[in-house]
N, CA, C and O atoms as a DFTB+ gen file, in Angstrom:
264 C
 N C O
     1  1     208.232     180.688     201.313
     2  2     208.082     179.395     201.739
     3  2     207.106     179.309     201.509
     4  3     206.246     180.184     201.607
     5  1     206.956     177.905     201.034
     6  2     205.234     177.164     200.923
     7  2     204.886     177.100     202.064
     8  3     205.635     177.040     203.039
     9  1     203.569     177.108     202.064
    10  2     202.827     176.698     203.413
    11  2     201.574     176.199     202.908
    12  3     201.223     176.520     201.772
    13  1     200.797     175.386     203.688
    14  2     199.576     174.752     203.561
    15  2     198.571     175.129     203.609
    16  3     198.298     175.642     204.694
    17  1     197.552     175.124     202.650
    18  2     196.147     176.113     202.616
    19  2     194.944     175.406     203.403
    20  3     194.514     174.257     203.301
    21  1     194.672     176.123     203.957
    22  2     193.241     175.703     204.806
    23  2     192.272     176.060     203.822
    24  3     192.220     177.220     203.415
    25  1     191.352     175.009     203.320
    26  2     189.976     175.155     202.702
    27  2     188.891     174.094     203.425
    28  3     188.699     172.878     203.430
    29  1     188.424     175.044     203.907
    30  2     186.865     174.197     204.665
    31  2     187.674     173.735     206.022
    32  3     187.107     172.867     206.685
    33  1     188.444     174.032     206.316
    34  2     189.236     173.724     207.823
    35  2     190.304     172.140     207.309
    36  3     190.957     171.528     208.154
    37  1     190.281     171.875     206.346
    38  2     191.071     170.894     206.117
    39  2     192.447     171.761     205.485
    40  3     192.317     172.835     204.897
    41  1     193.686     171.135     205.704
    42  2     194.869     171.599     205.023
    43  2     195.200     170.785     203.882
    44  3     195.193     169.566     203.707
    45  1     195.520     171.863     203.077
    46  2     196.275     170.899     201.772
    47  2     197.467     171.474     201.351
    48  3     197.952     172.599     201.469
    49  1     197.747     170.655     200.943
    50  2     199.820     170.802     200.602
    51  2     199.860     171.829     199.290
    52  3     199.127     171.568     198.336
    53  1     200.449     172.624     199.265
    54  2     200.343     173.676     197.919
    55  2     200.497     172.881     196.509
    56  3     200.018     173.286     195.450
    57  1     201.441     171.362     196.714
    58  2     201.557     170.445     195.400
    59  2     199.903     169.992     195.138
    60  3     199.626     169.104     194.331
    61  1     198.744     170.799     196.010
    62  2     197.308     170.383     195.352
    63  2     197.106     171.087     194.082
    64  3     196.386     170.653     193.182
    65  1     197.860     172.352     194.027
    66  2     197.671     173.385     193.307
    67  2     198.814     173.459     192.174
    68  3     198.712     173.842     191.009
    69  1     199.889     172.994     192.848
    70  2     201.109     172.980     191.650
    71  2     201.474     171.773     190.751
    72  3     202.095     172.028     189.720
    73  1     201.187     170.614     191.002
    74  2     201.021     169.615     190.547
    75  2     200.160     169.538     189.114
    76  3     200.617     169.315     187.993
    77  1     199.105     169.732     189.406
    78  2     198.257     170.030     187.653
    79  2     198.519     170.891     186.978
    80  3     198.299     170.823     185.769
    81  1     199.144     172.113     187.633
    82  2     199.914     173.110     186.566
    83  2     201.064     172.415     185.970
    84  3     201.112     172.377     184.740
    85  1     201.903     171.917     186.588
    86  2     203.182     170.988     185.867
    87  2     202.634     170.392     184.984
    88  3     202.976     170.532     183.810
    89  1     201.422     169.402     185.462
    90  2     200.862     168.664     184.366
    91  2     200.277     169.171     183.224
    92  3     200.288     168.504     182.189
    93  1     199.831     170.124     183.268
    94  2     199.134     171.017     182.088
    95  2     200.687     171.357     181.410
    96  3     200.781     170.859     180.289
    97  1     201.755     171.998     181.794
    98  2     202.944     172.390     181.071
    99  2     203.550     171.300     180.496
   100  3     204.382     171.361     179.591
   101  1     203.157     170.354     180.992
   102  2     204.335     168.702     180.482
   103  2     203.320     168.533     179.398
   104  3     203.654     168.381     178.223
   105  1     202.323     168.555     179.721
   106  2     201.218     168.173     178.032
   107  2     201.431     169.249     177.211
   108  3     201.448     168.857     176.044
   109  1     201.655     170.818     177.329
   110  2     201.746     171.333     176.400
   111  2     203.087     171.020     175.535
   112  3     203.183     170.653     174.364
   113  1     204.019     171.271     176.435
   114  2     205.331     170.639     175.919
   115  2     205.330     169.365     174.727
   116  3     205.742     169.394     173.568
   117  1     204.879     168.572     175.287
   118  2     204.533     166.996     174.954
   119  2     203.725     167.364     173.341
   120  3     204.274     167.184     172.254
   121  1     202.467     167.850     173.515
   122  2     201.914     168.630     172.054
   123  2     202.777     169.184     171.106
   124  3     202.756     168.700     169.974
   125  1     203.689     170.303     171.412
   126  2     204.081     171.024     170.858
   127  2     205.436     169.789     170.034
   128  3     205.618     169.676     168.822
   129  1     205.987     169.231     170.843
   130  2     207.009     168.424     170.352
   131  2     206.319     167.746     169.246
   132  3     206.998     167.880     168.229
   133  1     205.273     167.089     169.034
   134  2     204.338     165.877     168.463
   135  2     204.314     167.166     167.253
   136  3     204.855     167.017     166.157
   137  1     203.743     168.173     167.575
   138  2     203.321     168.893     166.184
   139  2     204.362     169.281     165.348
   140  3     204.172     169.568     164.166
   141  1     205.746     169.314     166.034
   142  2     206.829     169.817     165.331
   143  2     207.104     168.628     164.724
   144  3     207.173     168.815     163.509
   145  1     207.248     167.758     164.951
   146  2     207.953     166.581     164.469
   147  2     208.882     166.062     165.566
   148  3     209.123     164.858     165.662
   149  1     209.368     166.911     166.335
   150  2     210.478     166.429     167.347
   151  2     210.503     164.945     167.849
   152  3     211.530     164.271     167.929
   153  1     209.294     164.538     168.163
   154  2     208.971     163.766     169.391
   155  2     209.405     162.485     168.518
   156  3     210.139     161.686     169.100
   157  1     209.146     162.278     167.578
   158  2     210.087     160.835     166.757
   159  2     211.655     160.465     167.159
   160  3     212.197     159.363     167.072
   161  1     212.350     162.001     167.731
   162  2     213.664     161.658     167.795
   163  2     213.825     161.395     169.016
   164  3     215.003     161.470     169.366
   165  1     212.980     161.067     169.943
   166  2     213.057     160.692     171.246
   167  2     212.903     159.178     171.372
   168  3     212.024     158.584     170.748
   169  1     213.982     158.399     172.390
   170  2     214.315     157.032     171.895
   171  2     213.005     156.491     173.041
   172  3     212.089     155.757     172.670
   173  1     213.148     157.025     174.483
   174  2     211.977     156.651     175.489
   175  2     211.150     157.471     175.499
   176  3     211.588     158.612     175.647
   177  1     209.962     157.361     175.390
   178  2     209.115     158.733     175.317
   179  2     208.532     158.555     176.490
   180  3     208.386     159.688     176.949
   181  1     208.013     157.584     177.420
   182  2     207.492     157.806     178.243
   183  2     208.743     158.134     179.691
   184  3     208.357     158.589     180.767
   185  1     209.887     157.868     179.466
   186  2     210.685     158.639     180.579
   187  2     210.592     160.069     180.104
   188  3     210.285     160.891     180.968
   189  1     210.811     160.515     178.846
   190  2     210.956     161.647     178.581
   191  2     209.525     162.451     179.054
   192  3     209.651     163.508     179.673
   193  1     208.319     161.987     178.785
   194  2     207.189     162.675     179.687
   195  2     207.708     162.522     181.292
   196  3     207.466     163.517     181.976
   197  1     208.179     161.749     181.769
   198  2     208.165     162.003     183.398
   199  2     209.157     162.850     183.739
   200  3     209.222     163.597     184.715
   201  1     210.122     162.633     182.640
   202  2     211.673     163.837     183.059
   203  2     211.089     165.397     182.703
   204  3     211.518     166.389     183.293
   205  1     210.140     165.453     181.742
   206  2     209.371     166.708     181.609
   207  2     208.436     167.300     182.529
   208  3     208.369     168.518     182.696
   209  1     207.799     166.564     183.058
   210  2     206.789     166.959     184.298
   211  2     207.668     166.938     185.191
   212  3     207.766     168.135     185.460
   213  1     208.524     166.294     185.974
   214  2     209.481     166.555     186.919
   215  2     210.394     168.003     187.029
   216  3     210.578     168.804     187.945
   217  1     210.912     167.905     185.480
   218  2     211.575     169.502     185.393
   219  2     210.612     170.722     185.818
   220  3     210.840     171.609     186.641
   221  1     209.273     170.475     184.881
   222  2     208.265     171.619     185.104
   223  2     208.016     171.713     186.489
   224  3     208.089     172.861     186.928
   225  1     207.685     170.645     187.468
   226  2     207.066     170.756     188.733
   227  2     208.358     171.383     189.643
   228  3     208.150     172.121     190.605
   229  1     209.868     170.943     189.158
   230  2     210.620     171.502     189.935
   231  2     210.713     173.267     189.706
   232  3     210.868     174.012     190.674
   233  1     210.602     173.742     188.391
   234  2     210.571     174.959     188.059
   235  2     209.601     175.780     188.669
   236  3     209.858     176.921     189.052
   237  1     208.282     175.142     188.796
   238  2     207.270     175.985     189.181
   239  2     207.759     175.944     190.976
   240  3     207.619     176.963     191.653
   241  1     208.106     175.153     191.348
   242  2     208.186     175.186     192.965
   243  2     208.968     175.810     193.415
   244  3     208.979     176.142     194.600
   245  1     209.932     176.164     192.453
   246  2     211.207     177.246     192.452
   247  2     210.369     178.371     192.497
   248  3     210.213     178.925     193.585
   249  1     209.842     178.771     191.566
   250  2     209.083     180.112     191.514
   251  2     208.396     180.478     192.373
   252  3     208.720     181.475     193.018
   253  1     207.202     179.765     192.655
   254  2     206.497     180.173     193.685
   255  2     206.859     179.758     195.115
   256  3     205.974     179.743     195.970
   257  1     208.021     179.449     195.390
   258  2     208.635     179.288     196.539
   259  2     209.006     180.582     197.583
   260  3     209.129     180.506     198.805
   261  1     209.169     181.980     196.596
   262  2     209.349     182.693     197.192
   263  2     208.203     183.634     197.696
   264  3     208.457     184.556     198.471
């Protein structure tokens, strides 16, 4: 189970660490799709980027929840 972290007496959510990690993974995925040319086949690029970020975040939370 995810627990809050105490840094300098302040409590922080675990999402403070997990969200930037998911953002980096989504950015890498976006770069790979752009480099391979597969990004041209995506109809709504902004929605795809948001969905990719959410999928990465869900996967990371699932992996680190244990």
